[in-house]
DRENLUM-636492 format. One record per residue (C-alpha): residue in one letter; x, y, z. Coordinates in steps of 0.001 Angstrom, whole numbers, plus 500000, padded with zeros to 6 digits. Layout:
REM residues N
aXYZ;...
END
This chain:
REM residues 220
m500000500000500000;i501285503441499094;l500989504744502667;d502465501772504555;t505980503230504699;l504684506551505967;k502586504827508620;q505625502842509793;s507722506012509901;n505019507686511956;s505224504835514447;t509007505265514611;m508564508968515336;l506204508174518208;d508873505926519729;y511414508721519337;i509109511164521105;r508863508875524103;v512623509017524720;t513131512686523922;e513692514936526937;d513044518268525208;k509468519092526208;q509032521697523459;a510347519248520871;i507928516629522165;k505048519088521881;v505964520026518300;f506497516392517304;k503140515371518723;e501370518135516824;q503113517189513586;i502389513500514068;a498726514268514787;d498566516307511556;i500207513531509555;d497884510908511050;g494907512972509862;i496425513384506389;i497190509659506138;t493573508843507041;q492313511223504345;l494699509862501721;d493657506311502556;q490030507321502087;i490750509016498750;l492717506045497415;n489979503616498487;v487394505734496649;i489540505661493501;v489830501867493713;c486045501547494066;l485353503940491167;e487552501826488915;k486188498525490258;e482600499630489587;k483730500826486124;i482512504365486794;t485791505944485720;k489506505205485551;g492788507082485380;v491617509644487946;f495146510870488720;t497457512329486110;e500974510872486065;e502277514216487324;l499974514224490345;k500711510560491073;n504488511168490939;n504221514266493122;l502237512274495682;l504846509502495782;i507753511957496049;t506067513931498843;i505214510802500840;d508759509473500416;k510278512787501525;c507985512964504534;g508827509398505508;n512570510067505278;k512325513160507451;i510365511219510053;d512992508474510031;d515899510856510633;h513888513005513080;s514159516131510899;l510434516541510256;d509489520203509861;e506379522294509291;g507130522761505600;t507194519010504965;v503899518484506795;l502353521363504820;a503610519873501538;l501947516574502419;k498703518373503275;n498785520332500000;i499291517221497852;c496480515508499770;d494187518486499062;s495135518343495368;c494265514646495250;k490955515260497003;n490019518115494641;t490926516009491606;v488790513078492738;s485947515394493784;d485854517153490398;k486014513827488566;w483190512417490709;k480908515401490073;n481400515067486319;v480980511305485992;s478166511018488555;t476164513740486809;s476754512178483397;k475825508692484635;s472610509780486371;e471415512687484228;m469091510630482016;v467382508703484817;v466884511855486936;s465390513678483953;s463096510746483127;l461881510291486710;t461243514012487078;s459257514267483853;l457296511049484452;r456569511706488127;s452963512759487545;l452247509493485720;l453574507258488471;t451772506270491645;d454635506038494145;y455637509694494307;e457560509265497553;e459891506592496180;i460595508633493060;d461237511794495074;d463540509878497429;i465540508392494553;v465944511739492777;t466864513505496028;e469431510861496988;i471034510909493538;k471286514706493453;k472669514784496991;a475302512165496159;r476489514083493091;v477406517182495105;h480083515696497362;m482829513147496765;p481890509799498339;t483930508718501337;s483415504969501017;s482545502187498606;k479211501882500442;e478191505386499322;i479192504658495726;k477224501406495670;k474179503176497127;f474414505802494372;l474557503086491695;a471681501200493339;n469498504341493163;i470309504727489470;d469430501075488839;r466148501397490748;g465217504604488942;t466036503042485588;a463891500013486440;i460923502256487294;v461218504059483948;n461634500784482058;e458494499380483705;l456487501950481705;h457658500346478426;l458063503654476638;d458602503710472891;k458859506594470436;e455081507139470170;t454466506999473932;e457446509274474625;e456032511849472228;f452649511550473931;v454202511998477397;d456075515071476154;k452800516585474926;v451134515820478253;k453964517554480127;l453586520610477893;q449778520461478356;c449250520336474609;a448003516749474238;t444588516387472581;v442007513646472165;e443495512965468736;d446689511849470456;l444815509001472177;t445545506484469466;p444779502780470018;h448462502248470813;i448479505041473413;l445209503871474981;k446584500358475297;w449770501722476870;i447720503755479368;k445646500711480349;d448637498352480537;n450395500729482939;n447303501427485073;l447362505117484177;m443659505562483408;k443140507531486618;s446386509459486294;l445414511257483068;k442540513740482984;i440850515588480132;r440538519345480611;f438731521984478601;
END
């Protein structure tokens, strides 16, 4: 694992702190170690998210080679400075900055791919809402999908939940068995320009098959 060496170095630094007599040095070391522990946890989380995104075939190649190399160099430098007890504020800050860059990269990638992957199903559910009986389930699915797209997931569980909502929403839309003629009819209904002439035998059969007789009303 990319962070194993850094974690081991952190452990070595903790041992060094225990035998150091300089109280101020101990205080500074502890603060730096606490900062690095937090950064390591965040990097672990980011890397796990990347692995899950690629495993679920949502996206791949999230990091550029430049960012990947900078991350490796920064981690290696930080680990070396921990080992020889020369850790300083600048090194900790460099590690934090590269972690922030990784997080921003993954976050931006997630917003783009999650929106692209869910845009069609959200649009379909929103436009077909009035024709479907379970409004609450549809509203919940759309809300959950939109909420998930805003922030980078922090675990594989969140990613799988996002994909499950897309699958469920897609299934609901597919259950209506829309074809070109019915889609055109639904569009007219949404625009409130559908007429009796649009109720062709095919459309009437579709309405009956999907139990929509009570969902559609004629207005003058």
